[in-house]
C-alpha positions as semicolon CSV with decimal commas, in nm:
position;residue;x (nm);y (nm);z (nm)
1;M;0,008;0,023;0,031
2;S;0,149;0,335;-0,099
3;I;0,142;0,602;0,148
4;P;-0,058;0,932;-0,024
5;L;0,176;1,244;-0,024
6;R;-0,143;1,452;0,106
7;P;-0,333;1,218;0,292
8;R;-0,695;1,331;0,389
9;L;-0,940;1,209;0,656
10;R;-1,312;1,163;0,564
11;P;-1,540;1,305;0,762
12;L;-1,585;1,078;1,086
13;E;-1,749;1,105;1,408
14;M;-1,498;1,110;1,680
15;I;-1,606;0,956;1,999
16;P;-1,385;0,987;2,326
17;V;-1,396;0,604;2,464
18;G;-1,175;0,438;2,750
19;P;-1,105;0,516;3,105
20;E;-0,988;0,865;3,223
21;K;-0,624;0,734;3,279
22;E;-0,589;0,589;2,898
23;P;-0,844;0,787;2,700
24;A;-0,872;0,701;2,362
25;I;-1,106;0,804;2,072
26;A;-1,296;0,567;1,813
27;L;-1,308;0,696;1,485
28;H;-1,638;0,602;1,325
29;D;-1,786;0,636;0,978
30;P;-2,189;0,757;0,967
31;E;-2,228;0,588;0,612
32;E;-2,069;0,270;0,701
33;F;-1,829;0,218;0,419
34;G;-1,528;0,254;0,647
35;E;-1,458;-0,008;0,950
36;P;-1,438;0,169;1,328
37;V;-1,101;0,263;1,408
38;V;-0,963;0,360;1,797
39;L;-0,657;0,541;1,852
40;S;-0,490;0,735;2,143
41;C;-0,513;1,087;2,167
42;G;-0,195;1,156;2,024
43;A;-0,313;0,950;1,722
44;A;-0,606;1,092;1,679
45;V;-0,490;1,458;1,675
46;L;-0,252;1,352;1,402
47;A;-0,513;1,166;1,181
48;M;-0,689;1,544;1,258
49;L;-0,438;1,712;1,115
50;M;-0,474;1,486;0,754
51;D;-0,660;1,747;0,572
52;G;-0,547;1,699;0,237
53;N;-0,321;1,986;0,224
54;R;-0,026;1,885;0,435
55;T;0,239;1,700;0,315
56;L;0,376;1,393;0,614
57;S;0,667;1,653;0,709
58;E;0,415;1,955;0,746
59;I;0,186;1,717;0,932
60;Q;0,488;1,674;1,194
61;A;0,525;2,047;1,161
62;A;0,185;2,121;1,259
63;F;0,162;1,801;1,530
64;R;0,486;1,912;1,714
65;T;0,311;2,340;1,737
66;Q;-0,030;2,170;1,867
67;T;0,132;1,943;2,115
68;G;0,507;2,078;2,141
69;V;0,598;1,665;2,127
70;A;0,743;1,522;1,798
71;A;0,583;1,246;1,582
72;A;0,866;0,998;1,395
73;L;0,792;0,956;1,048
74;S;0,728;0,590;1,078
75;D;0,456;0,665;1,347
76;V;0,274;0,893;1,083
77;E;0,340;0,671;0,768
78;A;0,174;0,349;1,038
79;I;-0,131;0,546;1,141
80;I;-0,194;0,673;0,765
81;R;-0,193;0,247;0,677
82;R;-0,397;0,152;0,958
83;L;-0,659;0,463;0,868
84;D;-0,645;0,365;0,489
85;E;-0,665;-0,032;0,562
86;A;-1,001;0,069;0,724
87;Y;-1,138;0,275;0,460
88;L;-1,106;0,638;0,644
89;L;-0,875;0,812;0,402
90;A;-1,065;0,973;0,078
91;G;-0,883;0,893;-0,226
92;E;-0,962;0,631;-0,542
93;R;-0,896;0,304;-0,324
94;F;-1,225;0,447;-0,094
95;N;-1,364;0,566;-0,384
96;R;-1,338;0,229;-0,551
97;H;-1,492;0,003;-0,215
98;R;-1,766;0,241;-0,198
99;R;-1,908;0,180;-0,524
100;E;-1,844;-0,141;-0,471
101;Q;-2,055;-0,153;-0,150
102;I;-2,309;0,035;-0,325
103;E;-2,329;-0,194;-0,634
104;T;-2,384;-0,475;-0,428
105;Y;-2,702;-0,306;-0,199
106;L;-2,853;-0,227;-0,532
107;A;-2,821;-0,561;-0,655
108;G;-2,908;-0,734;-0,372
109;A;-3,275;-0,858;-0,305
110;I;-3,246;-0,836;0,084
111;R;-3,167;-0,524;0,295
112;P;-2,970;-0,615;0,555
113;A;-2,994;-0,503;0,919
114;S;-2,762;-0,221;0,946
115;Q;-2,829;-0,182;1,347
116;A;-2,810;-0,545;1,459
117;G;-2,523;-0,553;1,722
118;G;-2,578;-0,196;1,812
119;A;-2,928;-0,106;1,844
120;Y;-3,018;-0,381;1,968
121;E;-2,890;-0,773;1,977
122;E;-2,746;-0,944;1,685
123;D;-2,818;-1,306;1,846
124;P;-3,166;-1,422;1,793
125;E;-3,167;-1,587;2,135
126;K;-3,071;-1,281;2,305
127;L;-3,299;-1,051;2,098
128;R;-3,581;-1,193;2,193
129;K;-3,515;-1,204;2,563
130;Q;-3,388;-0,842;2,524
131;L;-3,703;-0,755;2,337
132;S;-3,940;-0,972;2,580
133;D;-3,793;-0,779;2,864
134;L;-3,939;-0,488;2,713
135;F;-4,258;-0,561;2,695
136;T;-4,216;-0,734;3,111
137;G;-3,989;-0,517;3,219
138;E;-4,053;-0,126;3,396
139;G;-4,257;0,091;3,184
140;G;-4,377;-0,200;2,986
141;P;-4,712;-0,275;2,889
142;G;-4,708;-0,653;3,031
143;A;-4,680;-0,952;2,858
144;I;-4,840;-1,059;2,497
145;D;-5,163;-1,208;2,567
146;P;-5,218;-1,444;2,285
147;V;-5,638;-1,509;2,291
148;A;-5,663;-1,117;2,492
149;R;-5,961;-0,943;2,261
150;R;-5,967;-1,171;1,982
151;D;-6,315;-1,043;1,903
152;N;-6,192;-0,697;1,847
153;R;-5,964;-0,645;1,537
154;D;-6,023;-0,322;1,445
155;L;-5,669;-0,139;1,477
156;R;-5,599;0,024;1,184
157;A;-5,292;0,210;1,235
158;V;-5,024;0,332;1,494
159;I;-4,752;0,590;1,567
160;S;-4,452;0,413;1,686
161;P;-4,107;0,531;1,803
162;H;-3,791;0,573;1,578
163;I;-3,527;0,570;1,907
164;D;-3,310;0,315;1,946
165;L;-3,437;0,043;2,171
166;H;-3,180;0,079;2,450
167;R;-3,377;0,431;2,533
168;G;-3,729;0,386;2,417
169;G;-3,788;0,020;2,426
170;P;-4,104;-0,054;2,651
171;T;-4,269;0,239;2,444
172;F;-4,220;0,034;2,106
173;A;-4,356;-0,285;2,333
174;W;-4,727;-0,054;2,402
175;T;-4,744;-0,023;2,003
176;Y;-4,674;-0,410;1,972
177;K;-4,872;-0,542;2,184
178;H;-5,205;-0,380;2,083
179;I;-5,086;-0,464;1,758
180;V;-5,037;-0,792;1,780
181;E;-5,385;-0,810;2,016
182;H;-5,618;-0,608;1,835
183;C;-5,494;-0,640;1,442
184;D;-5,563;-0,858;1,187
185;A;-5,381;-0,701;0,883
186;N;-5,178;-0,882;0,672
187;L;-4,993;-0,600;0,547
188;F;-4,851;-0,260;0,758
189;V;-4,761;0,014;0,525
190;I;-4,440;0,129;0,764
191;F;-4,406;0,549;0,711
192;G;-4,062;0,614;0,808
193;T;-3,848;0,924;0,879
194;A;-3,564;0,978;0,614
195;H;-3,276;1,099;0,878
196;H;-3,053;1,182;0,540
197;P;-3,176;1,398;0,250
198;M;-3,375;1,262;-0,008
199;E;-3,400;1,398;-0,325
200;E;-3,771;1,305;-0,346
201;L;-4,047;1,359;-0,093
202;F;-4,100;0,960;-0,053
203;C;-3,873;0,649;-0,187
204;V;-3,995;0,306;-0,133
205;S;-3,809;0,039;-0,106
206;R;-3,872;-0,326;-0,294
207;K;-3,611;-0,550;-0,067
208;D;-3,720;-0,770;0,192
209;F;-3,586;-0,698;0,536
210;D;-3,339;-0,916;0,735
211;T;-3,357;-0,935;1,087
212;P;-3,168;-1,179;1,326
213;L;-3,515;-1,327;1,365
214;G;-3,605;-1,398;1,006
215;V;-3,639;-1,218;0,676
216;V;-3,944;-0,955;0,644
217;R;-4,057;-0,976;0,365
218;T;-4,167;-0,663;0,113
219;D;-4,535;-0,692;-0,088
220;G;-4,414;-0,643;-0,458
221;Q;-4,740;-0,632;-0,602
222;F;-4,842;-0,336;-0,372
223;I;-4,560;-0,157;-0,466
224;D;-4,618;-0,220;-0,827
225;R;-4,987;-0,145;-0,804
226;L;-4,852;0,195;-0,582
227;T;-4,636;0,280;-0,886
228;E;-4,896;0,235;-1,134
229;H;-5,202;0,473;-0,973
230;L;-4,896;0,703;-0,871
231;C;-4,771;0,733;-1,269
232;S;-5,141;0,790;-1,359
233;S;-5,267;1,046;-1,086
234;V;-4,907;1,271;-1,163
235;A;-4,960;1,522;-1,437
236;G;-4,646;1,688;-1,565
237;Q;-4,483;1,575;-1,300
238;Q;-4,252;1,244;-1,288
239;I;-4,224;1,116;-0,969
240;N;-3,949;0,842;-0,842
241;L;-4,036;0,655;-0,595
242;F;-3,711;0,416;-0,606
243;K;-3,461;0,744;-0,665
244;D;-3,331;0,750;-0,314
245;E;-3,308;0,358;-0,269
246;L;-2,966;0,438;-0,090
247;A;-3,153;0,622;0,164
248;H;-3,319;0,300;0,269
249;R;-2,971;0,085;0,369
250;L;-2,863;0,203;0,727
251;E;-3,206;0,407;0,793
252;H;-3,299;0,253;1,136
253;S;-3,669;0,403;1,159
254;I;-3,807;0,156;0,960
255;E;-3,563;-0,166;1,026
256;F;-3,671;-0,158;1,397
257;Q;-4,062;-0,163;1,338
258;A;-3,972;-0,484;1,085
259;V;-3,731;-0,676;1,406
260;F;-4,049;-0,644;1,624
261;L;-4,338;-0,749;1,391
262;Q;-4,123;-0,996;1,324
263;Y;-4,074;-1,108;1,672
264;V;-4,490;-1,070;1,773
265;F;-4,592;-1,247;1,500
266;G;-4,328;-1,508;1,387
267;D;-4,465;-1,790;1,188
268;Q;-4,755;-1,762;1,371
269;H;-4,914;-1,476;1,144
270;E;-4,835;-1,433;0,820
271;F;-4,751;-1,076;0,706
272;R;-4,581;-0,793;0,467
273;I;-4,483;-0,460;0,486
274;V;-4,430;-0,169;0,223
275;P;-4,156;0,043;0,371
276;V;-4,151;0,401;0,266
277;L;-3,935;0,685;0,339
278;S;-4,071;0,995;0,408
279;G;-3,856;1,344;0,359
280;S;-3,814;1,681;0,518
281;F;-4,119;1,898;0,486
282;E;-3,930;2,177;0,586
283;R;-3,991;2,306;0,250
284;F;-4,311;2,401;0,327
285;F;-4,265;2,578;0,654
286;D;-4,196;2,951;0,432
287;G;-4,304;2,920;0,153
288;D;-4,702;2,908;-0,022
289;V;-4,736;2,561;-0,035
290;T;-4,878;2,332;0,223
291;P;-4,846;1,951;0,225
292;D;-5,240;1,959;0,141
293;G;-5,155;2,183;-0,165
294;S;-4,846;2,019;-0,264
295;P;-4,925;1,818;-0,600
296;E;-4,593;1,559;-0,500
297;V;-4,759;1,509;-0,170
298;Q;-5,130;1,490;-0,236
299;A;-5,047;1,258;-0,551
300;F;-4,853;1,004;-0,352
301;I;-5,109;1,019;-0,064
302;A;-5,411;0,970;-0,330
303;A;-5,208;0,641;-0,465
304;V;-5,145;0,467;-0,148
305;R;-5,497;0,551;-0,074
306;Q;-5,618;0,399;-0,438
307;T;-5,375;0,044;-0,368
308;A;-5,490;0,015;-0,023
309;D;-5,838;0,025;-0,165
310;E;-5,767;-0,241;-0,435
311;H;-5,547;-0,452;-0,122
312;E;-5,705;-0,814;-0,048
313;G;-5,694;-0,846;0,325
314;T;-5,645;-0,558;0,577
315;V;-5,362;-0,295;0,586
316;C;-5,230;-0,135;0,873
317;Y;-5,027;0,192;0,878
318;I;-4,739;0,262;1,105
319;S;-4,593;0,576;1,156
320;A;-4,240;0,576;1,301
321;A;-4,196;0,879;1,453
322;D;-4,022;1,035;1,732
323;F;-4,065;1,410;1,844
324;A;-3,923;1,651;2,015
325;H;-3,541;1,696;2,006
326;I;-3,419;1,967;2,243
327;G;-3,129;2,094;2,467
328;K;-2,779;2,204;2,379
329;R;-2,683;1,859;2,200
330;F;-2,948;1,993;1,923
331;G;-2,848;2,362;1,912
332;D;-3,071;2,485;2,219
333;K;-2,866;2,749;2,457
334;A;-3,010;2,627;2,831
335;L;-2,939;2,314;2,989
336;L;-3,291;2,141;3,059
337;D;-3,438;2,159;3,412
338;D;-3,771;1,984;3,485
339;Q;-4,010;2,303;3,421
340;R;-3,844;2,318;3,082
341;L;-3,944;1,945;3,044
342;G;-4,284;1,935;3,200
343;E;-4,313;2,283;2,942
344;Q;-4,205;2,032;2,624
345;E;-4,489;1,722;2,734
346;D;-4,705;1,986;2,702
347;D;-4,637;2,109;2,412
348;D;-4,608;1,710;2,284
349;R;-4,951;1,624;2,426
350;K;-5,082;1,924;2,238
351;L;-4,907;1,800;1,873
352;L;-5,024;1,425;1,959
353;A;-5,410;1,503;2,012
354;T;-5,409;1,642;1,688
355;A;-5,305;1,270;1,548
356;C;-5,542;1,160;1,785
357;R;-5,802;1,391;1,582
358;C;-5,688;1,249;1,281
359;D;-5,664;1,598;1,175
360;P;-5,322;1,621;0,971
361;A;-5,355;1,973;0,869
362;G;-5,358;2,058;1,212
363;F;-5,092;1,816;1,279
364;F;-4,832;1,965;1,055
365;S;-4,975;2,336;1,177
366;H;-4,887;2,293;1,462
367;V;-4,479;2,220;1,403
368;A;-4,512;2,490;1,117
369;Q;-4,639;2,767;1,326
370;Q;-4,330;2,710;1,533
371;H;-4,105;2,644;1,251
372;D;-4,019;2,341;1,410
373;R;-3,838;2,487;1,684
374;Y;-3,885;2,197;1,910
375;R;-3,740;1,974;1,610
376;I;-4,023;1,691;1,555
377;C;-3,839;1,441;1,371
378;G;-4,205;1,244;1,285
379;L;-4,377;1,531;1,061
380;S;-4,346;1,391;0,784
381;P;-4,455;0,998;0,831
382;T;-4,689;1,108;1,055
383;Y;-4,827;1,377;0,810
384;T;-4,859;1,103;0,573
385;M;-5,047;0,831;0,756
386;L;-5,277;1,093;0,922
387;E;-5,415;1,229;0,562
388;V;-5,425;0,832;0,416
389;L;-5,627;0,719;0,719
390;G;-5,856;1,009;0,578
391;S;-6,011;0,800;0,353
392;T;-5,988;0,422;0,470
393;R;-6,273;0,227;0,341
394;G;-6,519;0,463;0,491
395;D;-6,392;0,385;0,841
396;L;-6,400;0,676;1,103
397;L;-6,103;0,648;1,300
398;K;-6,010;0,840;1,633
399;G;-5,649;0,746;1,799
400;E;-5,589;0,694;2,125
401;L;-5,231;0,793;2,324
402;L;-5,111;0,456;2,526
403;K;-4,787;0,594;2,566
404;Y;-4,554;0,917;2,626
405;D;-4,180;0,940;2,723
406;Q;-3,874;1,137;2,724
407;V;-3,521;1,040;2,711
408;V;-3,329;1,309;2,913
409;E;-2,955;1,302;2,948
410;P;-2,820;1,309;3,288
411;D;-2,632;1,615;3,222
412;G;-2,934;1,758;3,116
413;T;-2,779;1,860;2,751
414;S;-3,077;1,700;2,530
415;C;-3,423;1,554;2,554
416;V;-3,605;1,323;2,300
417;S;-3,966;1,284;2,305
418;F;-4,168;0,956;2,184
419;A;-4,549;0,792;2,207
420;S;-4,688;0,484;2,132
421;V;-5,064;0,594;1,988
422;V;-5,331;0,324;1,820
423;F;-5,584;0,445;1,637
424;H;-5,938;0,193;1,599
425;R;-6,268;0,269;1,407
426;E;-6,428;0,489;1,599
427;S;-6,779;0,313;1,596
428;E;-6,602;-0,003;1,799
429;Q;-6,377;0,210;2,024
430;R;-6,327;0,013;2,327
């Protein structure tokens, strides 16, 4: 492996790790094309000096200026080799590797589980134990009753969190206990939050979703019909539902729902999913057009409604949504205290009340009037789901908040809120 004349570190996350006596820095590639590397603090400083402009000797000089310590050329070269081997340096070697990874992903019929081993257990038995504990542990809804209320199968939609399971797991459990006990759907259309920019507002994937508990199948026929209806409903505007396929590669919001569905149903109930990522609605905050006046948004909603009406069986919709993201970590100035957290809960509950009324315009207006000051992560998928529910085979629906929660960092620097909400036919409310 040749040493680049002017090495350049790729944009990476740098996370402090290790004990105080021997601190270290973990370099993590947010795109996950590179492998994680842990460096000593001194080696991390050298890596950060690799900006693509400095030669190796200039890196040595800059390091000595910053630290007062000399770095041997052999040490600098060793760090460069290590970073390059892990695909953490920019250059043709990384570009070739990235192209190969993308081509492999796009050509595959199955989306690999990107969060297994991190956000949740990778070993199937350990994962089953982890998920079971979310139902029966503190804050959970209790164990699933396989015969509970089998006569009441009128659930048509839910809002479920997409925060990691270690922090929000019990709230997921409230949603999925309700699904397995009150839903006879054989198809789940999942509207997930896209955490990375997309060119289109919506992206559907045809790939099946792998989980440690088995593969969750997508409904290709539903997707084909959805595409046909969308093409016929849009005049003068081409909407490509598959243009942003790569956005699905690492997105966790839908993956978590697939894991829970596979856990609660397994081989006991046959089902498929339609995975839909929703992009940001920020473009609608300041302009003259709101989502209900957007041809793209309304064409997609109409196509989903029409396709669902033609589906043989029952459709249940899932909005994979978190809500407020507040605190210094997200750009706010002050630390969070009980009063501020209480104010946020009050505002969140008002927002959730509009969702429970199946009022998509009110839901969007609540966020837009505040110019999304609380960074509501689930705006677009929840709005889209509520709009689709506006015409669900004539059903009149009403939402019920099962659980609301906040995860607050002990130092008061951040809070994320989320909830479990279920939507039943109003005429058969429990």
